[in-house]
C-alpha positions in Angstrom: 216.1 -72.8 -26.2 214.5 -75.0 -28.9 211.0 -74.2 -27.8 209.4 -76.1 -30.5 210.6 -79.4 -29.1 209.0 -78.8 -25.7 205.8 -80.7 -26.5 203.8 -82.6 -23.9 204.3 -86.4 -24.5 201.1 -86.9 -22.4 199.2 -85.9 -25.7 200.9 -88.8 -27.5 199.6 -91.5 -25.2 196.4 -93.4 -24.7 195.5 -93.6 -21.1 192.6 -95.4 -19.4 189.2 -94.0 -20.2 190.6 -91.8 -23.0 187.3 -91.8 -24.9 186.1 -89.3 -22.3 189.2 -88.5 -20.0 191.9 -86.3 -21.7 194.4 -86.2 -18.8 195.0 -86.5 -15.1 197.0 -83.9 -13.2 198.2 -83.6 -9.5 199.9 -80.4 -8.3 201.6 -79.8 -5.0 202.1 -76.3 -3.5 204.9 -75.8 -1.1 206.8 -72.8 0.5 210.1 -72.7 2.2 210.1 -71.9 5.9 211.1 -68.4 7.0 211.0 -66.9 3.5 208.4 -64.5 2.4 205.9 -66.0 0.0 206.3 -64.9 -3.6 203.5 -62.3 -3.6 205.3 -60.4 -0.7 208.9 -61.5 -1.3 211.6 -59.2 -2.5 214.2 -60.0 -5.1 216.7 -61.4 -2.6 214.0 -63.7 -1.2 213.2 -65.0 -4.7 216.8 -65.3 -5.7 217.5 -67.4 -2.5 214.6 -69.7 -3.3 216.0 -70.2 -6.8 219.5 -71.0 -5.6 218.2 -73.4 -3.0 216.2 -75.3 -5.6 218.8 -75.2 -8.3 221.5 -76.5 -6.0 219.2 -79.5 -4.9 218.1 -80.3 -8.4 221.7 -80.6 -9.6 222.7 -82.5 -6.7 220.1 -85.3 -6.9 220.5 -88.0 -9.4 216.8 -88.3 -10.1 216.2 -84.6 -10.5 219.5 -84.1 -12.5 217.8 -84.8 -15.8 215.2 -82.0 -15.3 215.8 -79.2 -17.9 216.0 -75.8 -16.4 214.2 -72.8 -18.2 214.5 -69.3 -16.9 211.0 -67.9 -17.5 212.3 -64.2 -17.5 214.6 -64.9 -20.5 211.8 -66.5 -22.5 210.0 -64.1 -25.0 206.2 -63.6 -24.5 205.7 -65.9 -27.4 207.6 -68.7 -25.8 205.8 -68.3 -22.6 202.5 -68.4 -24.4 203.7 -71.5 -26.2 204.5 -73.2 -22.7 201.1 -72.3 -21.4 199.3 -73.7 -24.4 201.2 -76.9 -23.9 200.1 -77.1 -20.3 203.7 -76.9 -19.1 203.5 -73.6 -17.2 200.5 -72.0 -15.5 199.0 -68.6 -16.6 200.5 -67.1 -13.5 204.0 -68.2 -14.4 203.4 -67.0 -18.0 203.4 -63.4 -16.7 207.1 -64.0 -15.9 209.2 -61.8 -13.5 212.7 -62.1 -12.2 213.7 -65.3 -10.6 210.9 -67.3 -12.0 212.2 -70.8 -13.2 210.8 -74.0 -14.6 212.4 -77.4 -14.3 210.9 -79.9 -16.7 211.6 -83.6 -16.9 212.6 -85.4 -20.1 209.3 -86.9 -20.6 207.5 -83.6 -20.3 205.1 -85.0 -17.9 206.4 -83.7 -14.6 207.6 -80.1 -13.7 208.7 -77.8 -10.9 207.6 -74.2 -11.2 209.7 -72.0 -8.9 208.5 -68.7 -7.5 205.0 -68.8 -9.1 202.1 -68.1 -6.5 204.1 -70.2 -4.1 207.9 -70.9 -3.9 207.2 -74.4 -5.4 204.4 -75.6 -7.7 205.1 -79.2 -8.7 203.0 -81.3 -10.9 202.8 -84.5 -12.9 200.3 -85.1 -15.8 199.4 -88.2 -17.8 196.9 -89.2 -20.3 193.5 -90.6 -19.3 192.2 -91.3 -15.9 195.3 -92.0 -13.7 195.0 -89.9 -10.5 196.5 -92.5 -8.2 199.6 -93.1 -10.4 200.1 -89.4 -10.9 199.8 -88.8 -7.2 202.5 -91.4 -6.7 204.8 -89.7 -9.2 204.5 -86.2 -7.7 204.9 -87.4 -4.1 208.1 -89.0 -5.1 209.4 -85.7 -6.3 208.1 -83.9 -3.3 209.8 -86.5 -0.9 213.2 -85.8 -2.8 212.8 -82.0 -2.3 211.7 -82.2 1.3 214.9 -83.9 2.4 216.8 -80.7 1.9 214.0 -78.0 2.0 212.4 -77.1 5.2 208.7 -76.4 4.3 206.5 -73.9 5.9 204.1 -76.2 7.9 201.6 -75.9 10.6 200.6 -78.8 12.9 197.1 -77.4 13.0 196.6 -76.3 9.3 199.1 -78.4 7.3 201.2 -76.8 4.5 201.0 -73.1 4.4 200.4 -71.4 1.0 200.0 -68.0 -0.5 196.2 -68.6 -1.2 194.2 -69.9 1.7 192.2 -72.2 -0.5 195.5 -74.3 -0.9 196.2 -74.6 2.9 196.2 -78.2 4.1 197.6 -80.8 1.7 198.5 -78.1 -0.8 197.4 -80.5 -3.4 195.2 -79.8 -6.3 194.1 -82.8 -8.3 192.2 -82.3 -11.7 190.9 -84.3 -14.6 190.4 -82.9 -18.1 187.1 -84.4 -19.5 185.6 -84.2 -22.9 181.8 -83.9 -22.6 180.1 -83.4 -26.0 177.2 -85.7 -25.0 176.4 -83.7 -21.8 176.9 -80.4 -23.5 174.5 -81.5 -26.4 171.8 -82.6 -23.8 172.5 -79.5 -21.7 173.4 -81.4 -18.5 176.7 -79.9 -17.8 175.3 -76.9 -15.8 173.4 -79.3 -13.5 176.6 -81.3 -12.9 178.5 -78.2 -12.1 175.9 -77.0 -9.6 176.4 -80.1 -7.4 180.2 -79.9 -7.3 180.7 -77.5 -4.3 178.7 -80.0 -2.1 181.4 -82.5 -2.7 184.4 -80.2 -2.3 185.0 -80.0 -6.0 184.9 -77.2 -8.8 185.2 -76.9 -12.5 187.7 -74.9 -14.5 188.3 -74.0 -18.0 190.8 -75.3 -20.5 193.8 -73.6 -19.0 192.8 -73.9 -15.4 191.4 -71.3 -13.0 189.7 -68.3 -14.5 190.1 -69.6 -18.1 187.3 -70.1 -20.6 185.6 -73.5 -21.6 186.7 -74.5 -25.1 185.3 -77.4 -27.2 183.4 -79.1 -24.5 186.5 -79.6 -22.4 186.1 -79.2 -18.7 188.7 -79.6 -15.8 187.2 -81.0 -12.7 189.3 -80.6 -9.5 189.2 -80.5 -5.7 188.3 -77.1 -4.2 188.9 -78.3 -0.5 192.5 -79.1 0.6 192.1 -78.6 4.4 190.8 -81.3 6.6 191.3 -84.3 4.2 194.2 -86.5 3.2 195.6 -86.6 -0.2 194.2 -90.1 -0.7 190.7 -88.9 0.4 190.8 -86.1 -2.1 191.8 -88.4 -5.0 189.2 -90.9 -4.0 186.4 -88.3 -4.0 187.5 -86.8 -7.3 187.8 -90.3 -8.9 184.3 -91.2 -7.7 182.7 -88.1 -9.2 184.7 -88.4 -12.4 183.5 -92.1 -12.8 179.9 -90.8 -12.3 180.4 -88.1 -14.9 181.9 -90.6 -17.4 178.9 -92.8 -16.9 176.6 -89.9 -17.5 178.5 -88.9 -20.6 178.5 -92.4 -22.0 174.6 -92.5 -21.4 174.2 -89.2 -23.0 176.1 -90.3 -26.2 174.2 -93.6 -26.3 170.8 -91.7 -26.1 171.9 -89.2 -28.7 172.9 -91.8 -31.3 169.8 -93.8 -30.4 167.2 -91.0 -30.7 168.9 -88.3 -32.5 171.5 -90.0 -34.8 170.8 -87.8 -37.9 171.4 -84.7 -35.8 174.6 -85.9 -34.0 176.0 -87.2 -37.3 175.2 -84.0 -39.0 177.1 -82.1 -36.4 180.1 -84.4 -36.8 180.2 -84.4 -40.6 179.5 -80.6 -40.9 182.6 -80.2 -38.6 184.6 -82.5 -40.8 183.6 -80.6 -44.0 184.5 -77.3 -42.5 187.8 -78.7 -41.3 188.6 -80.2 -44.8 187.7 -77.1 -46.8 188.1 -74.0 -44.6 190.8 -71.6 -45.7 190.7 -69.3 -42.6 189.9 -70.4 -39.1 190.2 -68.8 -35.6 191.4 -70.9 -32.7 187.9 -70.7 -31.0 186.3 -72.2 -34.1 188.9 -74.9 -34.4 188.2 -76.1 -30.8 184.5 -76.0 -31.5 184.9 -78.2 -34.7 187.5 -80.6 -33.2 185.1 -81.5 -30.3 182.6 -83.4 -32.5 185.5 -85.0 -34.4 186.7 -86.5 -31.1 183.2 -87.9 -30.7 183.4 -89.3 -34.2 186.7 -91.0 -33.4 185.1 -92.7 -30.5 182.3 -94.0 -32.6 184.5 -95.4 -35.2 183.8 -92.7 -38.0 187.5 -92.0 -38.5 189.4 -95.3 -38.1 192.8 -93.9 -39.1 192.5 -91.1 -36.5 193.1 -91.8 -32.8 192.4 -89.7 -29.7 196.0 -88.9 -29.2 196.2 -87.6 -32.8 193.3 -85.3 -31.9 194.9 -84.3 -28.5 198.0 -83.4 -30.5 196.2 -81.4 -33.2 194.3 -79.3 -30.3 197.7 -78.3 -29.0 199.3 -77.5 -32.4 196.3 -75.3 -33.6 196.6 -72.8 -30.8 198.0 -69.3 -31.4 201.5 -69.4 -29.9 202.2 -72.8 -31.6 201.3 -71.5 -35.0 203.3 -68.3 -34.4 206.4 -70.4 -33.6 205.8 -72.4 -36.9 205.0 -69.4 -39.1 207.4 -67.1 -37.6 207.2 -64.2 -35.0 206.1 -61.6 -37.5 202.9 -63.6 -38.5 199.8 -61.7 -37.7 196.4 -62.9 -36.5 195.1 -63.5 -40.1 198.4 -65.3 -41.1 197.8 -67.6 -38.0 194.1 -68.3 -39.0 195.2 -69.1 -42.6 198.0 -71.4 -41.2 195.6 -73.0 -38.8 193.1 -73.9 -41.6 195.9 -75.2 -43.8 197.2 -77.4 -40.9 193.8 -78.8 -40.3 193.1 -79.4 -44.1 196.4 -81.4 -44.2 195.4 -83.4 -41.2 191.9 -84.4 -42.3 192.0 -84.4 -46.2 192.2 -87.9 -47.5 191.7 -89.4 -44.0 189.8 -92.7 -44.0 186.2 -92.2 -42.8 183.1 -94.3 -42.4 180.0 -92.3 -43.1 
């Protein structure tokens, strides 16, 4: 498998509201009726699910172009690469027998088999595009449901391994870049209000992951008792409100504290241009103000999708693939600094 070519094309595009919204994602969780769910399934159950899905993918003209990747045959480095690219979840990264990924040619839709549920399907696009992404994933779900009998309750909806997913089985999320709200210390206040609206916030890689570079994933917490459309509408409304607050925070910062904000941006630029060793956590921290600088026109030759791509490329497994599997932590930190210098040195800038 040429793992280096499995890049996410969403990072190459400019979606709506991309100055704040990095990406929109909708995931569906489904289980096959009368088969034990993955946490309790034996090898025969998992094998049976794999065979059912594989047969269906190959038989359907729409799904036939999905590339199959057997997760258990991937090295730990390849699995980490896939996770960093937001192609697989941290759960699927742990691997195990009969865990399979089907990935479409655009790298924007995927079917994860035998993760926490028999099927975890998602679509991902750049910018704020929740409704189009929901339409995409529902089309894939409809194709699979023609041949697969899902575990479903008339009372509770789709049955899932985790009770929090019972109902629609849908998790919609939006990745936001919020440097303005972070600098003005408003993020915590926003997060506190989310549970009242059936929403939650997660880190860069999703649930139980850390927040990096002022990037936050906002998603629905509640899946039971609401329709997919209601969940999308509620999340979209909150995201629009957060975007408005972020825009207001940025304007206030540049109006009242311009020297401070510009100092943060240009100090970050200086380190990125001159550093010889850089850890991934520091790279995320420095690239965040650069993204803000792009939005303000300080780096006219650099775009948001250039920055999105760079954020993926500087992560450990990506550098390990580039530098070779024997590269150690210090080798990666040196390679990361070299990559960033190449990206920013000589770049047009307005200061």
